[in-house]
PAZAPA-4460 file (N, C-alpha, C; in steps of 0.05 Angstrom, whole numbers, plus 32768, in hexadecimal, padded with zeros to 4 digits):
% residues 341
    n_x    n_y    n_z   ca_x   ca_y   ca_z    c_x    c_y    c_z   seq   type   mol
   7D5D   81A5   8648   7D69   81BF   8642   7D7F   81BB   862E     1      M     A
   7D7F   81CA   8618   7D93   81C6   8603   7DAE   81D3   860B     2      R     A
   7DC3   81C7   8600   7DDE   81D2   8606   7DE1   81EC   85F7     3      S     A
   7DF4   81FD   8601   7DF7   8217   85F6   7E03   8216   85D9     4      R     A
   7E13   8201   85D3   7E1F   8200   85B9   7E0B   81F8   85A3     5      R     A
   7DF4   81EB   85AB   7DE0   81E4   8597   7DCB   81F9   8594     6      R     A
   7DCA   820C   85A6   7DB5   821F   85A6   7DB5   8233   858F     7      L     A
   7DCC   823D   8585   7DCB   8252   8570   7DBD   8249   8557     8      P     A
   7DC5   8232   854C   7DB8   8229   8533   7D9C   8220   8538     9      L     A
   7D97   8212   854E   7D7B   820A   8554   7D69   8222   8557    10      S     A
   7D72   8236   8565   7D62   824E   8568   7D5D   825C   854D    11      L     A
   7D73   825D   853C   7D71   8269   8522   7D5C   825B   8511    12      L     A
   7D5D   8241   8510   7D4B   8232   8500   7D2F   8233   850B    13      L     A
   7D2C   8232   8526   7D11   8233   8532   7D04   824D   852A    14      A     A
   7D13   8264   852C   7D07   827D   8525   7D00   827E   8507    15      L     A
   7D13   8274   84F6   7D0E   8276   84DA   7CF7   8264   84D1    16      A     A
   7CF6   824C   84DB   7CE2   8239   84D2   7CC6   8240   84DC    17      L     A
   7CC5   824A   84F5   7CAB   8250   8500   7CA0   826A   84F4    18      S     A
   7CB1   827A   84E8   7CA7   8294   84DE   7CA3   8294   84C0    19      A     A
   7CA6   827D   84B3   7CA3   827D   8496   7C86   8281   848F    20      V     A
   7C7E   8296   8481   7C63   8299   8478   7C5F   8289   845E    21      P     A
   7C47   8287   8455   7C41   8276   843E   7C4E   8280   8425    22      A     A
   7C56   8299   8423   7C62   82A3   840B   7C80   82A9   840E    23      T     A
   7C8C   829E   8424   7CA9   82A4   8429   7CBB   8299   8413    24      A     A
   7CB5   8280   840B   7CC5   8273   83F6   7CB3   826A   83E0    25      I     A
   7CBC   826E   83C7   7CAB   8268   83B1   7CAA   824A   83AC    26      S     A
   7C98   823C   83BA   7C96   821F   83B7   7C78   8219   83B4    27      R     A
   7C72   8204   83A5   7C55   81FC   83A1   7C48   81F6   83BB    28      P     A
   7C56   81E8   83CE   7C4A   81E0   83E7   7C5C   81E7   83FE    29      A     A
   7C51   81F4   8412   7C61   81FC   8429   7C64   81E4   843C    30      Q     A
   7C7B   81E2   844B   7C7F   81CB   845D   7C6B   81CB   8474    31      P     A
   7C63   81B3   847C   7C51   81B0   8492   7C60   81B4   84AD    32      T     A
   7C50   81B7   84C2   7C5D   81BA   84DC   7C6D   81A1   84E4    33      Q     A
   7C64   8189   84DB   7C73   8171   84E1   7C8E   8171   84D2    34      A     A
   7C8D   817B   84B9   7CA6   817C   84A9   7CB9   8190   84B6    35      A     A
   7CAE   81A7   84C0   7CBF   81BB   84CD   7CCC   81B0   84E6    36      K     A
   7CBC   81A0   84F5   7CC7   8195   850E   7CDD   8181   8508    37      A     A
   7CD8   8170   84F3   7CEC   815D   84EC   7D06   816A   84E2    38      A     A
   7D02   817F   84D2   7D19   818E   84C8   7D29   819B   84DF    39      A     A
   7D1A   81A6   84F2   7D27   81B3   8509   7D37   819E   8519    40      L     A
   7D2C   8186   851D   7D3A   8171   852C   7D54   8169   851D    41      A     A
   7D51   8165   8503   7D68   815C   84F3   7D7E   8172   84F2    42      L     A
   7D75   818B   84EF   7D88   81A1   84EF   7D96   81A4   8509    43      A     A
   7D87   81A0   851F   7D93   81A1   853A   7DA8   818B   853D    44      D     A
   7DA2   8173   8533   7DB6   815D   8534   7DCE   8164   8522    45      K     A
   7DC9   816F   850B   7DDF   8177   84F9   7DF1   818C   8506    46      G     A
   7DE5   819F   8514   7DF5   81B3   8522   7E06   81A7   8537    47      W     A
   7DFC   8193   8545   7E0C   8185   8559   7E24   8178   854D    48      E     A
   7E20   816A   8536   7E36   815D   8528   7E4A   8172   851E    49      H     A
   7E40   8188   8514   7E51   819D   8508   7E63   81A8   851D    50      F     A
   7E58   81AE   8535   7E68   81BA   854A   7E7D   81A6   8555    51      Q     A
   7E77   818C   8552   7E8A   8177   855C   7E9F   8170   8546    52      A     A
   7E9D   817B   852F   7EAF   8175   8519   7EA9   815C   850A    53      G     A
   7E91   8151   850E   7E88   8139   84FF   7E79   8143   84E6    54      R     A
   7E89   814C   84D3   7E7C   815A   84BC   7E6D   8148   84A9    55      Y     A
   7E76   812F   84A7   7E67   811C   8496   7E4B   8118   84A1    56      E     A
   7E49   8113   84BB   7E2F   810F   84C7   7E1E   8129   84C6    57      E     A
   7E2C   8140   84CA   7E1D   8159   84C9   7E12   815E   84AD    58      A     A
   7E22   8158   8498   7E18   815C   847D   7DFF   814B   8478    59      L     A
   7E00   8132   8480   7DE9   8120   847C   7DD0   812A   848A    60      A     A
   7DD3   8134   84A3   7DBC   813E   84B2   7DB1   8157   84A6    61      A     A
   7DC2   816A   849D   7DB9   8182   8491   7DAA   817D   8476    62      F     A
   7DB5   816A   8467   7DA8   8163   844E   7D8C   8158   8453    63      R     A
   7D89   8146   8467   7D6F   813B   846D   7D5C   8151   8477    64      D     A
   7D66   8163   8487   7D56   8179   8490   7D4C   818B   8479    65      A     A
   7D5E   818F   8466   7D56   81A0   844F   7D42   8192   843E    66      Y     A
   7D43   8178   843D   7D2E   8169   842E   7D12   816D   843A    67      D     A
   7D11   8172   8454   7CF8   8177   8462   7CEE   8194   845D    68      Q     A
   7D00   81A7   8460   7CF9   81C3   845D   7D10   81D1   844E    69      V     A
   7D0A   81DE   8439   7D1E   81EC   8429   7D24   8207   8435    70      H     A
   7D32   8206   844C   7D39   821F   845A   7D57   8224   8454    71      A     A
   7D5E   823C   8449   7D7A   8242   8442   7D8D   823E   8459    72      P     A
   7D87   8244   8473   7D9B   8240   8488   7DA4   8223   848A    73      P     A
   7D91   8210   8485   7D99   81F4   8486   7DAD   81ED   8470    74      I     A
   7DA6   81F6   8458   7DB8   81F0   8441   7DD3   81FE   8444    75      L     A
   7DD3   8215   8451   7DED   8223   8456   7E00   8212   8466    76      L     A
   7DF5   8206   847B   7E06   81F5   848C   7E0D   81DB   847F    77      Y     A
   7DFD   81D1   846D   7E04   81BA   845D   7E1D   81C1   844C    78      A     A
   7E1C   81D9   8440   7E33   81E1   8430   7E4C   81E4   8440    79      A     A
   7E49   81F0   8458   7E60   81F3   846A   7E6C   81D8   8473    80      R     A
   7E5A   81C5   8478   7E64   81AA   847F   7E74   819D   8469    81      S     A
   7E6A   81A0   8450   7E78   8195   8439   7E93   81A3   8436    82      S     A
   7E94   81BD   843B   7EAD   81CC   8439   7EC1   81C2   844D    83      E     A
   7EB8   81BD   8466   7ECA   81B3   847B   7ED5   8197   8473    84      R     A
   7EC7   8188   8464   7ED0   816D   845B   7EE4   816F   8444    85      L     A
   7EE9   8187   843A   7EFB   818A   8424   7EEF   8185   8409    86      G     A
   7ED4   8181   8409   7EC6   817D   83EF   7EBC   8198   83E5    87      R     A
   7ED0   81A7   83DB   7ECB   81C3   83D4   7EB8   81C6   83BC    88      L     A
   7EB9   81B3   83A9   7EA7   81B5   8392   7E8A   81B1   839A    89      I     A
   7E86   819D   83AC   7E6B   8198   83B6   7E62   81B0   83C7    90      E     A
   7E74   81BB   83D7   7E6C   81D2   83E8   7E64   81EA   83D6    91      A     A
   7E73   81EE   83C0   7E6C   8204   83AE   7E50   8200   83A2    92      R     A
   7E4A   81E8   839B   7E2F   81E2   8390   7E19   81E8   83A5    93      S     A
   7E1E   81E1   83BE   7E0A   81E6   83D3   7E08   8204   83D9    94      L     A
   7E1E   8212   83DA   7E1D   822F   83DE   7E0D   823C   83C8    95      F     A
   7E12   8232   83AF   7E05   823E   8398   7DE6   8239   839A    96      Q     A
   7DDF   8222   83A4   7DC2   821D   83A7   7DB5   8230   83BC    97      R     A
   7DC4   8237   83D1   7DBA   824B   83E4   7DB6   8266   83D7    98      V     A
   7DCB   826E   83C7   7DCA   8287   83B9   7DB3   8288   83A5    99      V     A
   7DAE   8272   8398   7D99   8271   8383   7D7D   826D   838E   100      D     A
   7D7B   8267   83A8   7D60   8261   83B4   7D4E   827A   83B1   101      E     A
   7D37   8277   83A5   7D25   828E   83A2   7D17   8294   83BD   102      P     A
   7D1E   82AB   83C9   7D13   82B3   83E3   7D02   82CC   83DF   103      I     A
   7CEB   82CB   83EA   7CD9   82E2   83E9   7CE3   82F8   83FC   104      A     A
   7CDB   8310   83F5   7CE3   8327   8406   7CD9   8324   8423   105      A     A
   7CC2   8316   8426   7CB6   8313   8440   7CC1   82FC   8450   106      S     A
   7CD5   82EE   8445   7CE1   82D7   8453   7CEF   82E1   846C   107      A     A
   7CF3   82CF   8480   7D01   82D7   8499   7D1D   82E2   8493   108      P     A
   7D27   82F3   84A3   7D42   82FF   84A0   7D57   82E9   849F   109      P     A
   7D53   82D3   84AE   7D67   82BE   84AF   7D6C   82B2   8493   110      E     A
   7D56   82B1   8483   7D58   82A6   8468   7D6A   82B9   8457   111      F     A
   7D64   82D3   8458   7D74   82E6   8448   7D91   82E7   8452   112      H     A
   7D95   82E5   846D   7DB0   82E5   8478   7DBF   82CC   846F   113      E     A
   7DB3   82B5   846F   7DC0   829C   8465   7DC8   829F   8448   114      A     A
   7DB7   82AB   8438   7DBD   82AE   841C   7DD4   82C1   8418   115      Q     A
   7DD5   82D7   8427   7DEB   82EA   8425   7E06   82DD   842E   116      A     A
   7E05   82CE   8443   7E1E   82C0   844C   7E27   82AC   8437   117      K     A
   7E14   829E   842B   7E1C   828A   8416   7E29   8297   83FE   118      A     A
   7E1F   82AF   83F8   7E2B   82BD   83E1   7E48   82C5   83E7   119      R     A
   7E4D   82CE   83FF   7E69   82D6   8406   7E7B   82BD   8407   120      V     A
   7E71   82A8   8414   7E82   828F   8416   7E86   8282   83FB   121      E     A
   7E73   8285   83EA   7E76   8279   83CF   7E8C   8288   83C0   122      L     A
   7E8D   82A2   83C2   7EA2   82B1   83B4   7EBE   82AB   83BF   123      A     A
   7EC0   82A7   83DA   7ED9   82A0   83E6   7EE3   8284   83DF   124      A     A
   7ED0   8273   83D9   7ED6   8257   83D3   7EE2   8253   83B7   125      L     A
   7EDC   8265   83A5   7EE4   8262   8389   7F02   825F   8386   126      A     A
   7F12   826F   8394   7F2F   826E   8391   7F3C   8256   83A0   127      S     A
   7F2D   8248   83B0   7F38   8231   83BF   7F37   8217   83B0   128      R     A
   7F26   8216   839B   7F23   81FD   838C   7F3B   81F9   8379   129      I     A
   7F4B   81E4   837D   7F62   81DF   836B   7F59   81D5   834F   130      P     A
   7F6C   81D9   833C   7F67   81CF   8321   7F7E   81BE   8318   131      T     A
   7F78   81AC   8305   7F8C   819A   82FB   7F8B   819A   82DC   132      L     A
   7FA2   819E   82D0   7FA4   819E   82B3   7FB4   8185   82AA   133      E     A
   7FAA   8177   8296   7FB7   815F   828C   7FC3   8166   8271   134      I     A
   7FDD   8164   826E   7FEB   8169   8255   7FF4   814F   8248   135      A     A
   7FEB   814A   8230   7FF2   8132   8221   8005   8139   820A   136      I     A
   801C   812D   8209   802F   8131   81F3   8036   8116   81E6   137      T     A
   803E   8118   81CD   8047   80FF   81BF   8031   80F4   81AD   138      G     A
   8018   80F8   81B4   8001   80EE   81A4   7FEB   8103   81A6   139      V     A
   7FD8   8100   8194   7FC1   8111   8195   7FB0   810B   81AD   140      A     A
   7FA7   8120   81BC   7F96   811A   81D4   7F7D   810A   81CD   141      P     A
   7F73   810D   81B5   7F5A   80FE   81AE   7F5F   80E0   81AC   142      S     A
   7F79   80D8   81AA   7F7F   80BB   81A9   7F82   80AE   81C4   143      A     A
   7F7F   80BE   81D9   7F84   80B4   81F5   7F6A   80B4   8204   144      V     A
   7F65   809F   8213   7F4E   809E   8226   7F58   80A6   8242   145      E     A
   7F4D   80BB   824D   7F55   80C5   8267   7F40   80C0   827C   146      L     A
   7F4A   80B8   8294   7F39   80B7   82AB   7F46   80C6   82C2   147      T     A
   7F36   80D2   82D2   7F3F   80E1   82EA   7F30   80D6   8301   148      L     A
   7F3F   80C8   8313   7F33   80BB   832A   7F1E   80A6   8321   149      D     A
   7F24   8099   830B   7F12   8084   8301   7EFB   808D   82F0   150      G     A
   7EF8   80A7   82ED   7EE2   80B2   82DD   7EED   80BD   82C2   151      E     A
   7EDF   80B7   82AC   7EE9   80C1   8292   7EE8   80DF   8291   152      P     A
   7EFD   80EB   8285   7EFE   8108   8280   7F02   810C   8263   153      V     A
   7EF6   8121   8258   7EF7   8126   823B   7F04   8140   8235   154      F     A
   7F12   814C   8248   7F22   8164   8243   7F3B   8161   8255   155      Q     A
   7F4F   8170   824C   7F69   816E   825A   7F6C   8184   8270   156      T     A
   7F59   8196   8271   7F5B   81A9   8288   7F56   81C6   8280   157      G     A
   7F56   81D7   8294   7F59   81D0   82B1   7F40   81C3   82BC   158      P     A
   7F45   81AF   82CD   7F2F   81A0   82D9   7F2E   81A6   82F7   159      L     A
   7F17   81AD   8301   7F14   81B3   831D   7F10   8199   832D   160      E     A
   7F1F   8197   8343   7F1D   8180   8354   7F21   8189   8371   161      R     A
   7F17   8179   8384   7F1A   817F   83A0   7F37   817B   83A8   162      D     A
   7F41   8188   83BD   7F5C   8183   83C7   7F5F   8166   83CE   163      P     A
   7F78   815C   83CA   7F7D   8140   83D0   7F8C   8132   83BA   164      G     A
   7F8D   8118   83BC   7F9C   8108   83A8   7F8A   80FF   8391   165      E     A
   7F94   8102   8379   7F85   80FB   8361   7F97   80EB   834E   166      H     A
   7F8A   80D9   833F   7F99   80C7   832D   7F8F   80CA   8311   167      T     A
   7FA2   80CF   82FE   7F9C   80D1   82E2   7FA6   80B8   82D3   168      V     A
   7F95   80AD   82C2   7F9D   8095   82B3   7F98   809B   8296   169      V     A
   7FAD   8097   8285   7FAA   809A   8268   7FAD   807F   825B   170      A     A
   7F9B   8078   8249   7F9A   805E   823C   7F99   8061   821E   171      T     A
   7FAA   8051   8211   7FAA   8050   81F3   7FA8   8033   81EB   172      M     A
   7F9A   802E   81D5   7F97   8012   81CC   7FB2   8004   81C8   173      P     A
   7FB5   7FEC   81D2   7FCD   7FDC   81CF   7FE4   7FE4   81E0   174      G     A
   7FE1   7FF7   81F3   7FF7   7FFF   8204   7FEE   7FFF   8221   175      Q     A
   8002   7FFC   8232   7FFD   7FFC   824F   7FF4   8018   8258   176      A     A
   7FE1   801A   826B   7FD8   8034   8274   7FEF   8044   8282   177      P     A
   7FED   805E   827F   8000   8070   828C   7FF2   807D   82A3   178      V     A
   7FFC   807A   82BC   7FEF   8084   82D4   8000   8099   82E2   179      T     A
   7FF3   80AF   82EA   8000   80C4   82FA   7FEE   80CB   8312   180      R     A
   7FFA   80CE   8329   7FEB   80D6   8341   7FF6   80F0   834B   181      T     A
   7FE4   8103   8352   7FEC   811D   835B   7FDB   8126   8373   182      I     A
   7FE7   8135   8385   7FD8   813F   839C   7FD3   815D   8398   183      R     A
   7FBA   8165   8399   7FB2   8181   8396   7FAD   818E   83B1   184      L     A
   7FB7   81A5   83B4   7FB2   81B5   83CC   7F9F   81CC   83C5   185      S     A
   7F93   81D8   83D9   7F7F   81ED   83D4   7F8B   8204   83C3   186      E     A
   7F7C   820C   83AF   7F85   8222   839E   7F9B   821C   838A   187      G     A
   7FA4   8203   8389   7FBB   81FC   8377   7FB1   81F9   835B   188      A     A
   7FC3   81FF   8348   7FBE   81FB   832C   7FD5   81E8   8322   189      K     A
   7FCF   81CF   8321   7FE3   81BB   831A   7FE1   81B2   82FD   190      E     A
   7FF7   81A6   82F4   7FF8   819D   82D8   8005   8181   82D8   191      R     A
   7FF9   816E   82CB   8004   8153   82C8   800C   814F   82AB   192      V     A
   8025   8148   82A5   802E   8144   828A   8030   8126   8285   193      A     A
   8022   811D   8270   8023   8101   8268   8030   80FF   824D   194      L     A
   8047   80F2   824C   8056   80EE   8233   8050   80D3   8228   195      V     A
   8042   80D2   8212   8039   80B8   8206   8046   80B4   81EB   196      L     A
   8049   809B   81E4   8054   8094   81CA   803F   8087   81B9   197      A     A
   803F   808C   819E   802B   807F   818D   8030   8061   818D   198      P     A
   801B   8052   8188   801D   8035   8187   802F   802D   816F   199      A     A
   8041   801A   8173   8052   8012   815D   8042   8007   8145   200      P     A
   804C   800F   812D   803E   8005   8115   8042   7FE7   8112   201      A     A
   802D   7FDA   8109   802E   7FBD   8104   803C   7FB8   80E9   202      V     A
   8052   7FA9   80EB   8061   7FA4   80D2   8052   7F91   80C0   203      A     A
   8051   7F97   80A7   8044   7F86   8093   8058   7F78   8082   204      T     A
   8054   7F5F   807E   8066   7F4E   806E   8061   7F52   8051   205      R     A
   8076   7F58   8041   8073   7F5B   8025   808B   7F4E   8017   206      S     A
   8087   7F47   7FFE   809C   7F39   7FEF   80B4   7F4B   7FEC   207      A     A
   80CC   7F43   7FF5   80E4   7F55   7FF3   80ED   7F56   7FD6   208      P     A
   80FA   7F6B   7FCE   8106   7F6C   7FB3   811A   7F56   7FAF   209      P     A
   8120   7F51   7F96   8131   7F3A   7F90   814C   7F3D   7F9C   210      S     A
   8157   7F55   7F9E   8171   7F59   7FAA   8170   7F52   7FC8   211      G     A
   815B   7F5A   7FD6   8159   7F53   7FF2   8157   7F36   7FF7   212      D     A
   8149   7F28   7FE4   8147   7F0B   7FE7   8162   7EFD   7FE5   213      G     A
   8172   7F07   7FD2   818D   7EFB   7FCF   819D   7F01   7FE8   214      I     A
   819B   7F1A   7FF2   81AA   7F21   800A   81A1   7F10   8022   215      H     A
   8187   7F0B   8024   817D   7EFA   803B   8188   7EDE   8038   216      S     A
   8188   7ED3   8020   8193   7EB8   801D   81B0   7EB7   8024   217      A     A
   81BF   7ECC   801C   81DB   7ECC   8023   81DF   7ECE   8041   218      R     A
   81CE   7EDF   804E   81D1   7EE1   806B   81CC   7EC7   8079   219      S     A
   81BA   7EB7   806E   81B5   7E9D   807A   81CD   7E8A   8078   220      D     A
   81DE   7E8F   8063   81F5   7E7E   805F   820E   7E88   806E   221      M     A
   820D   7EA2   8075   8225   7EAE   8081   822F   7EA0   809B   222      D     A
   821C   7E9B   80AD   8224   7E90   80C7   8231   7E74   80C4   223      M     A
   8225   7E61   80B5   8232   7E47   80B3   824E   7E49   80A6   224      P     A
   8251   7E5A   8092   826A   7E5D   8084   827F   7E68   8097   225      V     A
   8278   7E7D   80A6   828B   7E8A   80B8   8293   7E77   80CE   226      L     A
   827F   7E6A   80DA   8285   7E57   80F0   8296   7E40   80E6   227      V     A
   828F   7E35   80CF   829E   7E1F   80C4   82BB   7E27   80BE   228      G     A
   82BE   7E3F   80B2   82D9   7E48   80AC   82E9   7E4C   80C5   229      G     A
   82DD   7E57   80DA   82EB   7E5C   80F3   82F4   7E41   8100   230      A     A
   82E2   7E2E   80FF   82E8   7E13   810B   82FF   7E06   80FB   231      V     A
   82FD   7E07   80E0   8312   7DFA   80D0   832D   7E08   80D4   232      A     A
   832D   7E22   80D7   8346   7E31   80DC   8352   7E28   80F7   233      T     A
   8341   7E26   810B   834B   7E1E   8125   8356   7E02   8125   234      G     A
   8347   7DEF   8118   8350   7DD3   8116   836B   7DD1   8108   235      V     A
   836E   7DE0   80F2   8387   7DE0   80E3   839E   7DEA   80F4   236      G     A
   8399   7E00   8102   83AE   7E0C   8113   83B7   7DF8   8129   237      A     A
   83A3   7DEC   8136   83A9   7DD9   814C   83B9   7DC1   8141   238      V     A
   83B0   7DB7   812A   83BE   7DA0   811D   83DB   7DA8   8117   239      T     A
   83DF   7DC0   810C   83FA   7DC9   8105   840C   7DCA   811E   240      G     A
   8401   7DD4   8134   8410   7DD5   814D   8417   7DBA   8157   241      V     A
   8403   7DA7   8156   8408   7D8C   8160   841E   7D7E   8150   242      L     A
   841C   7D80   8135   8430   7D72   8125   844B   7D80   8126   243      F     A
   844C   7D99   812B   8465   7DA7   812F   8473   7D9C   8148   244      T     A
   8464   7D98   815E   846F   7D8D   8176   847A   7D70   8171   245      V     A
   8469   7D60   8162   8472   7D45   815C   848B   7D44   814B   246      L     A
   848C   7D57   8137   84A4   7D58   8126   84BD   7D5F   8136   247      A     A
   84BA   7D72   8147   84D1   7D7A   8158   84DA   7D63   816A   248      N     A
   84C6   7D55   8174   84CC   7D3E   8186   84DC   7D29   8177   249      D     A
   84D2   7D22   815F   84E0   7D0E   814F   84FB   7D17   8146   250      R     A
   84FE   7D31   8140   8518   7D3B   8138   852C   7D3A   814F   251      A     A
   8522   7D3F   8167   8533   7D3C   817F   853C   7D20   8183   252      G     A
   8529   7D0C   817F   8530   7CF0   8182   8546   7CE8   816E   253      D     A
   8542   7CF2   8154   8556   7CEB   813F   8571   7CF6   8146   254      A     A
   8572   7D0E   8150   858B   7D1B   8156   8599   7D0D   816E   255      E     A
   8589   7D03   8181   8594   7CF5   8198   85A0   7CDA   818F   256      A     A
   8592   7CCC   817D   859D   7CB2   8173   85B6   7CB6   8163   257      L     A
   85B6   7CCB   8153   85CD   7CD1   8142   85E6   7CD6   8154   258      K     A
   85E2   7CE5   8169   85F8   7CEB   817B   8603   7CD1   8188   259      T     A
   85F1   7CBF   818F   85F9   7CA5   819B   8608   7C94   8188   260      T     A
   85FF   7C93   816E   860B   7C82   815A   8627   7C8C   8153   261      L     A
   862B   7CA7   8153   8645   7CB2   814B   8658   7CB6   8163   262      L     A
   8650   7CAB   817A   8661   7CAE   8192   867C   7CA0   818F   263      A     A
   867D   7C89   817F   8696   7C7A   817C   86A9   7C85   8168   264      G     A
   86A2   7C9B   815B   86B4   7CA8   8148   86AF   7C9F   812B   265      G     A
   869E   7C8C   8126   8698   7C83   810B   867A   7C7F   8109   266      R     A
   8670   7C7E   80F1   8654   7C7A   80EC   864E   7C5D   80E9   267      N     A
   8642   7C50   80FC   863D   7C33   80FB   8627   7C2C   80E6   268      P     A
   8618   7C41   80DD   8602   7C3B   80CB   860C   7C34   80AF   269      C     A
   8627   7C38   80A9   8632   7C32   808F   8639   7C15   808C   270      T     A
   863A   7C06   80A2   8640   7BEA   80A1   8627   7BDA   809C   271      T     A
   862C   7BC0   8093   8616   7BAE   808F   861B   7B95   809F   272      R     A
   8607   7B8D   80AE   85EC   7B9A   80B2   85EE   7BB2   80C5   273      P     A
   85DE   7BC6   80C0   85DE   7BDE   80D0   85D1   7BD8   80EB   274      A     A
   85D9   7BE5   8101   85CD   7BE2   811B   85B0   7BEB   811A   275      P     A
   85A0   7BE0   812D   8583   7BE7   812F   8580   7C05   8135   276      A     A
   8594   7C11   8143   8592   7C2D   814A   8592   7C3E   8131   277      A     A
   85A0   7C35   811C   85A0   7C44   8103   8584   7C45   80F7   278      C     A
   8576   7C2F   80F8   855B   7C2E   80ED   8548   7C41   80FD   279      T     A
   854B   7C40   8117   853A   7C52   8128   8540   7C6F   8123   280      A     A
   855A   7C75   811E   8561   7C91   8119   8556   7C9A   80FF   281      Q     A
   8557   7C8A   80EB   854D   7C91   80D0   852E   7C94   80D1   282      S     A
   8521   7C82   80E0   8503   7C84   80E3   84FB   7C9E   80F0   283      Q     A
   850B   7CA6   8105   8505   7CBF   8113   8508   7CD7   8101   284      S     A
   851C   7CD6   80F0   8520   7CEC   80DD   8509   7CEE   80C9   285      V     A
   8501   7CD7   80BF   84EA   7CD7   80AC   84D0   7CE0   80B9   286      N     A
   84CB   7CD7   80D1   84B2   7CE0   80DF   84B3   7CFE   80E4   287      E     A
   84CB   7D08   80EB   84CD   7D25   80F0   84C7   7D35   80D7   288      S     A
   84D1   7D2B   80C0   84CB   7D39   80A7   84AD   7D37   80A0   289      R     A
   84A1   7D20   80A5   8485   7D1C   809F   8474   7D2F   80B0   290      L     A
   847A   7D2F   80CA   846A   7D40   80DC   846D   7D5E   80D5   291      Y     A
   8486   7D65   80CD   848A   7D81   80C5   847A   7D88   80AD   292      S     A
   8478   7D76   809A   8468   7D7B   8082   844A   7D7E   8089   293      N     A
   8441   7D6C   809B   8425   7D6D   80A3   841F   7D88   80B2   294      V     A
   8432   7D90   80C3   842E   7DA9   80D2   842E   7DC0   80BE   295      A     A
   8440   7DC0   80AB   8440   7DD6   8097   8426   7DD9   8088   296      F     A
   841C   7DC2   807E   8404   7DC4   806E   83EB   7DC9   8080   297      W     A
   83EC   7DC1   8099   83D7   7DC8   80AB   83D5   7DE6   80B0   298      S     A
   83ED   7DF2   80B4   83EE   7E0F   80B7   83E5   7E1D   809E   299      F     A
   83EE   7E13   8087   83E7   7E1F   806E   83C9   7E1D   8069   300      A     A
   83BE   7E05   806E   83A1   7E03   806B   8391   7E15   807D   301      G     A
   839A   7E16   8097   838C   7E27   80AA   838D   7E44   80A1   302      A     A
   83A4   7E4D   8098   83A7   7E68   808E   8395   7E6E   8077   303      G     A
   8394   7E5B   8064   8384   7E5F   804C   8366   7E60   8053   304      A     A
   835D   7E4E   8064   8341   7E4E   806C   833A   7E67   807C   305      V     A
   834D   7E6F   808E   8348   7E87   809E   8346   7EA0   808D   306      G     A
   8359   7EA2   8079   8358   7EB9   8067   833E   7EB9   8056   307      L     A
   8337   7EA1   804D   831E   7EA0   803D   8305   7EA7   804E   308      G     A
   8305   7E9F   8067   82EE   7EA6   8078   82ED   7EC4   807D   309      T     A
   8305   7ED0   8082   8306   7EED   8086   82FC   7EFC   806E   310      L     A
   8305   7EF4   8056   82FD   7F02   803E   82DF   7EFE   8039   311      L     A
   82D4   7EE6   803F   82B8   7EE2   803C   82A8   7EF4   804F   312      Y     A
   82B1   7EF7   8067   82A3   7F08   807B   82A4   7F25   8072   313      A     A
   82BB   7F2E   8067   82BC   7F4A   805E   82AB   7F4F   8046   314      L     A
   82AA   7F3C   8033   829B   7F40   801B   827D   7F40   8020   315      V     A
   8274   7F30   8034   8257   7F2D   8039   824D   7F3E   8050   316      H     A
   825C   7F53   8056   8251   7F67   806A   823F   7F7A   805B   317      R     A
   8224   7F79   8060   8212   7F8A   8051   8215   7FA7   8057   318      P     A
   821E   7FAE   806F   8220   7FCA   8076   823A   7FD6   806C   319      E     A
   824E   7FC5   8066   8268   7FD0   805D   8273   7FBD   8048   320      A     A
   8269   7FBC   802F   8272   7FA9   801B   828F   7FAE   8015   321      P     A
   829D   7F98   8010   82BA   7F98   8009   82BD   7F8C   7FEE   322      V     A
   82CD   7F99   7FDE   82D3   7F8F   7FC3   82EF   7F83   7FC3   323      Q     A
   82F1   7F6B   7FB7   830B   7F5D   7FB5   8310   7F57   7F98   324      I     A
   8326   7F62   7F8E   832C   7F5E   7F72   834A   7F55   7F6F   325      T     A
   8350   7F45   7F5B   836C   7F3D   7F57   837D   7F55   7F51   326      P     A
   8395   7F55   7F5C   83A9   7F6B   7F57   83C1   7F5E   7F49   327      A     A
   83C4   7F64   7F30   83DA   7F58   7F20   83EC   7F6F   7F17   328      V     A
   8405   7F6E   7F1E   8418   7F83   7F16   8430   7F76   7F0A   329      G     A
   8443   7F88   7F03   845C   7F7D   7EF6   846C   7F6D   7F0A   330      I     A
   846D   7F77   7F23   847E   7F6A   7F37   8470   7F5A   7F4C   331      N     A
   8455   7F5B   7F4C   8447   7F4C   7F61   842B   7F44   7F57   332      D     A
   8421   7F2F   7F65   8406   7F24   7F60   83F8   7F22   7F7B   333      V     A
   83DF   7F2A   7F7D   83D1   7F28   7F96   83B4   7F30   7F94   334      G     A
   83A7   7F38   7FAA   838B   7F40   7FAB   838A   7F5D   7FB4   335      L     A
   8377   7F6C   7FA7   8372   7F87   7FB0   8358   7F87   7FBF   336      S     A
   8358   7F90   7FD8   8341   7F91   7FE9   8339   7FAE   7FEE   337      V     A
   8320   7FB5   7FE8   8317   7FD0   7FEC   82FB   7FD0   7FF8   338      G     A
   82F4   7FE5   8006   82DA   7FE8   8012   82DC   7FF5   802D   339      G     A
   82C6   7FF4   803C   82C5   8000   8057   82C9   7FEA   806C   340      A     A
   82DA   7FF0   8080   82E1   7FDD   8095   82D9   7FE9   80B0   341      F     A
***
């Protein structure tokens, strides 16, 4: 004895299939009794799955039943199973097949009823199918290869897709793909914006003008000259400081010896032979003067090199050239420096 929940569809199909006359459906060959029995068993199994919410299994059973007998009620429930799975585009196609099925006027009422229901459900389904539009900016759409869920697409929209998550990938030669993922809900009209940049132009090497060649050669010389000038300036300054310290030290020694020699009230260095302290004091004075001279010229050299390096750097700045010209006047002589700093 069949359960009550399986009885409605089984009874519907039993009545429909057993009452099909030879001219009910415009087909070259009518189904045999064995095919009808097989279809009835498969449809009965599909109804069981449908009632239990196992729509994937129900869809497969209804499809197999329809392959045996092209009865509109079977295909109607296949469409409803697909709809329950969220595969709205597939469901629309199945509903449309029910609507388009050629049924003779003498066909069982269940056939006409299934077709009428499919027509209503098909109209209601239209507004539930979401659409996706792909907007490409920055480059021509024809330069981009688009895929939607791994399948190539050749238009930017609106594209109909089932509800759920979908992935758009845009690819251009020589660039990394741009990927966007979006979730569509029933009836939604979504838009995905892809901002792409053209591929960078490949630089071509050409012979530079003569002026550029000279500037490039000068640029290659700038760094050694500037570094060398800076080092020389630093060495000169350090040397000047060192010899200034030595000169002051020797001057201090000479002053201390002089104070010691003059402690007795007379200068012992005027007698012959002079004391050894007089020779030491004189040597300290001479060394102090020598170190002072070395310090002076070290500072002078460092200043000259530093100034020369600075002027070289200003003159050879390509973005802000500086002109240096002699300035000779009645009361002064010097350099005139002009340009952008």
